[in-house]
DRENLO-898401 format. One line per 4 residues: number of its first residue (from 0); their letters; for each residue x, y, z of N, C-alpha, C, O. Coordinates in nm, 4 decimals, padded with zeros to 6 digits. Example, Ala and Ser with C-alpha at 12.3 -4.5 7.8 and 13.67 -1.06 7.14 Angstrom:
<zatis>
0 = AS = 01.3190/-00.5690/00.7800/01.2300/-00.4500/00.7800/01.3200/-00.3300/00.7800/01.4236/-00.3319/00.8465 ~ 01.2850/-00.2250/00.7080/01.3670/-00.1060/00.7140/01.2900/00.0030/00.7870/01.3409/00.1138/00.8039
</zatis>
This chain:
<zatis>
0 = MLPS = 05.9510/06.0468/12.1117/06.0214/06.1198/12.2145/06.0165/06.0385/12.3442/05.9149/05.9772/12.3772 ~ 06.1282/06.0397/12.4164/06.1373/05.9675/12.5427/06.0574/06.0367/12.6524/06.0581/06.1595/12.6600 ~ 05.9890/05.9614/12.7370/05.9282/06.0231/12.8550/06.0388/06.0643/12.9530/06.1509/06.0138/12.9461 ~ 06.0066/06.1546/13.0422/06.1079/06.2111/13.1320/06.1828/06.1045/13.2118/06.3050/06.1115/13.2246
4 = QKLI = 06.1118/06.0075/13.2646/06.1776/05.9072/13.3484/06.2777/05.8240/13.2688/06.3833/05.7881/13.3208 ~ 06.2461/05.7934/13.1448/06.3410/05.7181/13.0616/06.4632/05.8031/13.0283/06.5755/05.7528/13.0250 ~ 06.4409/05.9318/13.0039/06.5529/06.0217/12.9756/06.6452/06.0297/13.0979/06.7675/06.0271/13.0843 ~ 06.5868/06.0393/13.2150/06.6666/06.0408/13.3375/06.7506/05.9136/13.3467/06.8688/05.9198/13.3806
8 = HVVL = 06.6911/05.7999/13.3172/06.7650/05.6727/13.3223/06.8784/05.6689/13.2196/06.9859/05.6165/13.2487 ~ 06.8561/05.7233/13.1012/06.9618/05.7288/12.9989/07.0782/05.8127/13.0488/07.1939/05.7721/13.0387 ~ 07.0470/05.9300/13.1028/07.1537/06.0188/13.1510/07.2294/05.9545/13.2672/07.3522/05.9615/13.2723 ~ 07.1582/05.8928/13.3592/07.2254/05.8269/13.4714/07.3119/05.7096/13.4245/07.4209/05.6880/13.4774
12 = ALAK = 07.2646/05.6355/13.3273/07.3444/05.5249/13.2731/07.4732/05.5779/13.2096/07.5804/05.5201/13.2279 ~ 07.4622/05.6867/13.1359/07.5814/05.7467/13.0757/07.6762/05.7990/13.1830/07.7980/05.7869/13.1702 ~ 07.6202/05.8570/13.2888/07.7036/05.9082/13.3985/07.7778/05.7943/13.4664/07.8974/05.8058/13.4934 ~ 07.7089/05.6853/13.4943/07.7723/05.5707/13.5605/07.8822/05.5103/13.4745/07.9799/05.4559/13.5261
16 = AADL = 07.8659/05.5199/13.3442/07.9674/05.4675/13.2516/08.0738/05.5718/13.2177/08.1628/05.5465/13.1365 ~ 08.0640/05.6883/13.2801/08.1560/05.8005/13.2546/08.1535/05.8425/13.1077/08.2565/05.8760/13.0493 ~ 08.0333/05.8399/13.0493/08.0167/05.8749/12.9078/07.9205/05.9906/12.8859/07.8553/05.9959/12.7816 ~ 07.9091/06.0834/12.9801/07.8181/06.1962/12.9633/07.8523/06.2801/12.8402/07.7650/06.3455/12.7831
20 = DLLK = 07.9785/06.2783/12.7996/08.0183/06.3559/12.6820/07.9500/06.3071/12.5542/07.9428/06.3815/12.4564 ~ 07.9003/06.1846/12.5534/07.8277/06.1343/12.4360/07.7019/06.2167/12.4080/07.6557/06.2227/12.2941 ~ 07.6469/06.2796/12.5108/07.5270/06.3619/12.4906/07.5547/06.4775/12.3955/07.4673/06.5181/12.3189 ~ 07.6763/06.5300/12.4005/07.7120/06.6440/12.3160/07.7221/06.6068/12.1682/07.7191/06.6944/12.0818
24 = SGKV = 07.7339/06.4784/12.1392/07.7479/06.4354/11.9998/07.6199/06.4559/11.9208/07.6230/06.4661/11.7982 ~ 07.5065/06.4620/11.9911/07.3790/06.4783/11.9223/07.3262/06.3504/11.8616/07.2248/06.3526/11.7918 ~ 07.3930/06.2384/11.8868/07.3526/06.1114/11.8264/07.2787/06.0196/11.9236/07.2251/05.9167/11.8822 ~ 07.2750/06.0548/12.0508/07.2139/05.9686/12.1515/07.0633/05.9927/12.1608/06.9858/05.8985/12.1768
28 = LSTA = 07.0228/06.1179/12.1509/06.8816/06.1549/12.1667/06.8264/06.2076/12.0356/06.9008/06.2550/11.9498 ~ 06.6949/06.1986/12.0211/06.6377/06.2290/11.8907/06.5789/06.3690/11.8755/06.5580/06.4137/11.7627 ~ 06.5518/06.4397/11.9849/06.4902/06.5725/11.9706/06.5697/06.6777/12.0478/06.6464/06.6460/12.1387 ~ 06.5494/06.8019/12.0097/06.6163/06.9132/12.0778/06.5689/06.9248/12.2222/06.6471/06.9607/12.3103
32 = KEQA = 06.4417/06.8949/12.2473/06.3894/06.9005/12.3844/06.4573/06.7947/12.4721/06.4944/06.8220/12.5862 ~ 06.4726/06.6759/12.4181/06.5421/06.5707/12.4926/06.6864/06.6122/12.5201/06.7373/06.5962/12.6310 ~ 06.7503/06.6653/12.4174/06.8899/06.7070/12.4288/06.9060/06.8138/12.5368/06.9970/06.8055/12.6193 ~ 06.8175/06.9144/12.5365/06.8265/07.0236/12.6339/06.8054/06.9723/12.7763/06.8796/07.0091/12.8674
36 = AAEE = 06.7053/06.8884/12.7953/06.6782/06.8335/12.9282/06.7944/06.7467/12.9751/06.8345/06.7538/13.0913 ~ 06.8479/06.6660/12.8863/06.9595/06.5778/12.9216/07.0842/06.6579/12.9568/07.1555/06.6231/13.0509 ~ 07.1107/06.7632/12.8836/07.2288/06.8461/12.9122/07.2182/06.9130/13.0479/07.3183/06.9252/13.1185 ~ 07.0979/06.9568/13.0859/07.0808/07.0172/13.2181/07.1101/06.9149/13.3274/07.1775/06.9457/13.4256
40 = LADM = 07.0598/06.7946/13.3103/07.0879/06.6885/13.4079/07.2368/06.6560/13.4104/07.2961/06.6404/13.5172 ~ 07.2957/06.6461/13.2940/07.4384/06.6132/13.2852/07.5232/06.7206/13.3527/07.6206/06.6887/13.4208 ~ 07.4874/06.8463/13.3345/07.5624/06.9544/13.3989/07.5543/06.9442/13.5511/07.6528/06.9677/13.6211 ~ 07.4348/06.9086/13.6019/07.4197/06.8884/13.7464/07.5128/06.7771/13.7950/07.5782/06.7903/13.8985
44 = LRSY = 07.5179/06.6688/13.7199/07.5989/06.5544/13.7592/07.7479/06.5849/13.7492/07.8262/06.5455/13.8357 ~ 07.7863/06.6550/13.6437/07.9281/06.6878/13.6239/07.9808/06.7791/13.7333/08.0957/06.7657/13.7756 ~ 07.8984/06.8713/13.7790/07.9456/06.9722/13.8746/07.9223/06.9319/14.0202/07.9470/07.0116/14.1107 ~ 07.8758/06.8108/14.0437/07.8420/06.7685/14.1795/07.9627/06.7688/14.2722/08.0690/06.7160/14.2397
48 = DYLS = 07.9429/06.8297/14.3882/08.0437/06.8319/14.4939/07.9673/06.8362/14.6262/07.9123/06.9397/14.6639 ~ 07.9648/06.7236/14.6953/07.8867/06.7165/14.8191/07.9287/06.8231/14.9197/07.8447/06.8739/14.9940 ~ 08.0564/06.8575/14.9233/08.1046/06.9573/15.0190/08.0469/07.0955/14.9923/08.0556/07.1831/15.0783 ~ 07.9885/07.1169/14.8757/07.9225/07.2428/14.8429/07.7713/07.2347/14.8592/07.7003/07.3324/14.8354
52 = SKQF = 07.7227/07.1186/14.8996/07.5779/07.0966/14.9059/07.5132/07.1709/15.0224/07.5779/07.2042/15.1216 ~ 07.3847/07.1953/15.0069/07.3043/07.2565/15.1128/07.3108/07.1696/15.2381/07.3224/07.2216/15.3491 ~ 07.3035/07.0397/15.2211/07.3067/06.9476/15.3347/07.4366/06.9622/15.4148/07.4334/06.9742/15.5372 ~ 07.5497/06.9611/15.3457/07.6782/06.9740/15.4154/07.6917/07.1125/15.4763/07.7436/07.1273/15.5869
56 = EDIS = 07.6459/07.2121/15.4058/07.6505/07.3495/15.4568/07.5682/07.3621/15.5857/07.6125/07.4247/15.6820 ~ 07.4494/07.3031/15.5870/07.3635/07.3093/15.7054/07.4258/07.2351/15.8236/07.4214/07.2835/15.9367 ~ 07.4834/07.1182/15.7977/07.5488/07.0422/15.9040/07.6703/07.1198/15.9566/07.6923/07.1266/16.0775 ~ 07.7475/07.1770/15.8669/07.8685/07.2504/15.9036/07.8381/07.3738/15.9878/07.9193/07.4146/16.0708
60 = AVKS = 07.7218/07.4324/15.9664/07.6859/07.5552/16.0370/07.6713/07.5341/16.1877/07.6863/07.6285/16.2653 ~ 07.6423/07.4122/16.2288/07.6196/07.3864/16.3723/07.7324/07.3045/16.4356/07.7206/07.2614/16.5503 ~ 07.8400/07.2832/16.3628/07.9528/07.2049/16.4146/08.0756/07.2942/16.4300/08.0856/07.3995/16.3669 ~ 08.1674/07.2513/16.5132/08.2930/07.3252/16.5288/08.3787/07.3068/16.4040/08.3570/07.2149/16.3251
64 = EAVV = 08.4748/07.3942/16.3878/08.5640/07.3863/16.2710/08.6408/07.2537/16.2694/08.6639/07.1961/16.1631 ~ 08.6797/07.2062/16.3867/08.7529/07.0792/16.3946/08.6655/06.9623/16.3488/08.7129/06.8726/16.2791 ~ 08.5396/06.9635/16.3877/08.4475/06.8574/16.3471/08.4218/06.8649/16.1970/08.4182/06.7624/16.1289 ~ 08.4042/06.9850/16.1462/08.3812/07.0027/16.0027/08.5009/06.9525/15.9229/08.4842/06.8869/15.8201
68 = EAMR = 08.6211/06.9831/15.9697/08.7419/06.9364/15.9000/08.7508/06.7841/15.9029/08.7889/06.7221/15.8036 ~ 08.7162/06.7243/16.0157/08.7155/06.5780/16.0249/08.6124/06.5188/15.9298/08.6367/06.4152/15.8679 ~ 08.4978/06.5842/15.9184/08.3944/06.5382/15.8250/08.4462/06.5471/15.6817/08.4258/06.4551/15.6024 ~ 08.5125/06.6565/15.6486/08.5686/06.6720/15.5131/08.6662/06.5599/15.4811/08.6628/06.5017/15.3727
72 = QGLS = 08.7527/06.5306/15.5763/08.8508/06.4244/15.5543/08.7827/06.2892/15.5388/08.8215/06.2088/15.4540 ~ 08.6813/06.2646/15.6209/08.6077/06.1388/15.6101/08.5367/06.1240/15.4770/08.5231/06.0135/15.4244 ~ 08.4913/06.2370/15.4225/08.4200/06.2347/15.2944/08.5137/06.2299/15.1741/08.4687/06.2172/15.0602 ~ 08.6437/06.2400/15.1995/08.7374/06.2412/15.0865/08.7789/06.1016/15.0412/08.8499/06.0880/14.9416
76 = TPEK = 08.7363/05.9986/15.1120/08.7721/05.8628/15.0708/08.6913/05.8232/14.9468/08.5772/05.8665/14.9308 ~ 08.7495/05.7422/14.8603/08.6770/05.6997/14.7397/08.5426/05.6327/14.7723/08.4444/05.6519/14.7005 ~ 08.5389/05.5554/14.8789/08.4149/05.4869/14.9153/08.3052/05.5867/14.9528/08.1910/05.5721/14.9091 ~ 08.3389/05.6883/15.0337/08.2397/05.7894/15.0734/08.1984/05.8752/14.9531/08.0814/05.9113/14.9397
80 = QRQK = 08.2941/05.9075/14.8663/08.2604/05.9852/14.7471/08.1637/05.9071/14.6589/08.0683/05.9637/14.6056 ~ 08.1880/05.7790/14.6437/08.0998/05.6924/14.5655/07.9610/05.6858/14.6298/07.8596/05.6911/14.5603 ~ 07.9572/05.6743/14.7623/07.8301/05.6689/14.8341/07.7497/05.7974/14.8139/07.6290/05.7921/14.7903 ~ 07.8157/05.9116/14.8231/07.7465/06.0401/14.8037/07.7005/06.0551/14.6592/07.5938/06.1108/14.6335
84 = LMEL = 07.7800/06.0059/14.5652/07.7402/06.0114/14.4249/07.6180/05.9234/14.4003/07.5286/05.9619/14.3250 ~ 07.6132/05.8068/14.4622/07.4963/05.7188/14.4497/07.3722/05.7847/14.5098/07.2620/05.7676/14.4578 ~ 07.3893/05.8595/14.6185/07.2772/05.9344/14.6764/07.2262/06.0385/14.5771/07.1056/06.0584/14.5624 ~ 07.3203/06.1047/14.5091/07.2799/06.2028/14.4080/07.2048/06.1342/14.2946/07.0997/06.1821/14.2521
88 = YDAV = 07.2579/06.0222/14.2451/07.1904/05.9498/14.1373/07.0484/05.9118/14.1780/06.9554/05.9230/14.0982 ~ 07.0320/05.8671/14.3014/06.8996/05.8305/14.3502/06.8077/05.9528/14.3543/06.6905/05.9440/14.3178 ~ 06.8610/06.0661/14.3987/06.7811/06.1895/14.4026/06.7439/06.2357/14.2617/06.6329/06.2841/14.2399 ~ 06.8348/06.2213/14.1670/06.8043/06.2578/14.0279/06.6972/06.1640/13.9730/06.6061/06.2076/13.9026
92 = RQLM = 06.7083/06.0359/14.0051/06.6084/05.9377/13.9608/06.4683/05.9784/14.0097/06.3690/05.9547/13.9410 ~ 06.4613/06.0394/14.1282/06.3342/06.0803/14.1883/06.3043/06.2291/14.1674/06.2167/06.2848/14.2335 ~ 06.3758/06.2918/14.0773/06.3685/06.4367/14.0564/06.2262/06.4895/14.0379/06.1927/06.5967/14.0884 ~ 06.1441/06.4159/13.9672/06.0098/06.4642/13.9368/05.9119/06.4428/14.0529/05.8037/06.5015/14.0540
96 = DSDR = 05.9489/06.3603/14.1491/05.8573/06.3257/14.2579/05.9060/06.3660/14.3964/05.8316/06.3531/14.4937 ~ 06.0274/06.4138/14.4072/06.0853/06.4409/14.5390/06.1705/06.5682/14.5330/06.2252/06.6034/14.4284 ~ 06.1802/06.6356/14.6466/06.2642/06.7554/14.6566/06.4011/06.7254/14.7175/06.4771/06.8177/14.7469 ~ 06.4327/06.6001/14.7363/06.5583/06.5598/14.7990/06.6814/06.6155/14.7276/06.7844/06.6405/14.7904
100 = IYDL = 06.6704/06.6344/14.5989/06.7830/06.6848/14.5199/06.8325/06.8198/14.5708/06.9517/06.8497/14.5627 ~ 06.7405/06.9018/14.6235/06.7789/07.0345/14.6705/06.8804/07.0277/14.7842/06.9644/07.1169/14.7964 ~ 06.8747/06.9252/14.8667/06.9692/06.9118/14.9773/07.1076/06.8690/14.9305/07.2068/06.8950/14.9986 ~ 07.1150/06.8044/14.8163/07.2419/06.7493/14.7692/07.3187/06.8417/14.6752/07.4306/06.8111/14.6340
104 = LPRS = 07.2580/06.9538/14.6423/07.3230/07.0522/14.5556/07.3384/07.1838/14.6314/07.2724/07.2043/14.7333 ~ 07.4237/07.2721/14.5836/07.4353/07.4035/14.6488/07.3043/07.4815/14.6367/07.2258/07.4590/14.5446 ~ 07.2825/07.5707/14.7283/07.1614/07.6546/14.7245/07.1511/07.7281/14.5905/07.0415/07.7520/14.5399 ~ 07.2645/07.7627/14.5354/07.2656/07.8364/14.4081/07.2143/07.7529/14.2901/07.1930/07.8068/14.1815
108 = SEAV = 07.1946/07.6236/14.3099/07.1483/07.5353/14.2023/06.9966/07.5208/14.1964/06.9454/07.4478/14.1116 ~ 06.9247/07.5881/14.2839/06.7793/07.5718/14.2877/06.7139/07.6066/14.1540/06.6209/07.5385/14.1108 ~ 06.7617/07.7113/14.0891/06.7046/07.7505/13.9597/06.7329/07.6446/13.8536/06.6496/07.6217/13.7658 ~ 06.8479/07.5804/13.8602/06.8828/07.4756/13.7642/06.7900/07.3551/13.7815/06.7449/07.2956/13.6836
112 = VTSS = 06.7624/07.3203/13.9067/06.6722/07.2081/13.9337/06.5323/07.2397/13.8811/06.4687/07.1558/13.8172 ~ 06.4858/07.3596/13.9080/06.3535/07.4000/13.8596/06.3484/07.3973/13.7075/06.2516/07.3490/13.6487 ~ 06.4516/07.4486/13.6450/06.4590/07.4482/13.4984/06.4606/07.3053/13.4438/06.3962/07.2766/13.3429 ~ 06.5334/07.2167/13.5098/06.5378/07.0763/13.4674/06.4003/07.0120/13.4787/06.3583/06.9375/13.3902
116 = RIAL = 06.3315/07.0409/13.5865/06.1975/06.9847/13.6044/06.1024/07.0345/13.4961/06.0198/06.9584/13.4457 ~ 06.1136/07.1604/13.4610/06.0287/07.2161/13.3549/06.0595/07.1484/13.2215/05.9686/07.1102/13.1478 ~ 06.1883/07.1341/13.1915/06.2291/07.0700/13.0655/06.1821/06.9251/13.0600/06.1363/06.8782/12.9558 ~ 06.1934/06.8549/13.1711/06.1493/06.7151/13.1750/05.9972/06.7054/13.1657/05.9446/06.6152/13.1005
120 = SALD = 05.9274/06.7965/13.2298/05.7800/06.7973/13.2211/05.7328/06.8189/13.0782/05.6327/06.7616/13.0353 ~ 05.8056/06.9019/13.0054/05.7700/06.9279/12.8651/05.7764/06.8001/12.7828/05.7001/06.7846/12.6875 ~ 05.8650/06.7094/12.8173/05.8738/06.5822/12.7450/05.7475/06.4995/12.7684/05.7001/06.4320/12.6771 ~ 05.6939/06.5042/12.8874/05.5754/06.4246/12.9207/05.4457/06.4873/12.8686/05.3483/06.4159/12.8449
124 = ERRI = 05.4430/06.6182/12.8507/05.3217/06.6870/12.8045/05.2785/06.6412/12.6660/05.1587/06.6303/12.6399 ~ 05.3698/06.6153/12.5800/05.3349/06.5736/12.4433/05.2698/06.4365/12.4407/05.2005/06.4019/12.3451 ~ 05.2922/06.3579/12.5465/05.2413/06.2218/12.5520/05.0948/06.2164/12.5955/05.0284/06.1142/12.5784 ~ 05.0451/06.3258/12.6514/04.9067/06.3286/12.7014/04.8075/06.3378/12.5879/04.6867/06.3412/12.6117
</zatis>
């Protein structure tokens, strides 16, 4: 069974290659625990939208509507979208050691992050 950090790297590699759908084939990972943990991570990555994130929401709360709209337009460029996606990938890479991921996802995703951490921890428990 893969340790959690290696599983995270596999999922991120598939995401960068736009091949997250390969996880559903059941041929990439060897155990149901790995599959479940990977699918939770993949769902987080698939549904990512920085404009829905806690971070953007918090910034928007203290800015005027005109400034928020300008920020939205600035974030709509492919370069900025790629930059925000790379920030998410970095936060996912550090998922087990950092809470940064919570700022990059909507507040409603907190339970998903906690569930992912539990699933990933279960992979490491068998190795002890």
